[in-house]
N, C-alpha and C positions, 0 to 999 in steps of 0.2 A: 504493500500500500504506500509506504513512504517513497519508494522508488518512482511510483507513478506521479506522486505529488511533486517531487523534485524535478522530474522530467517536464511536467507542465510548467513549473516555475521557470525552468531554463528556456523553454520555447517562448514563454511570455516575455522574458527578458530580452531574448534575441529579437523578437518582433518589435519591442519598444525601441531597442537600440537602432534597428533598421529604420523605424519611423523618425527617430529624433536626429540621426546623423545627417541627413540632408539639410535640416534646418540649422544645425550647428555649422555646417560648411558654408551655407548661405550667409549666416550672420558673421562668420569670420571674413568672408569676402567683402562684406560691407564695412566691417570695423577696421580692417587692415589699411585700406586706402585713407581712411579718416585719420589714422595715426600718423601717416606720412605727410599729411597736408601741413 
């Protein structure tokens, strides 16, 4: 039972990471040019 729960948590974490990473990359693209101005 515990193995099933941990597997679900891992897949949920990977899914969240995949959702969030594009936003992080976009925000980095916006903030980096501002720092160099």
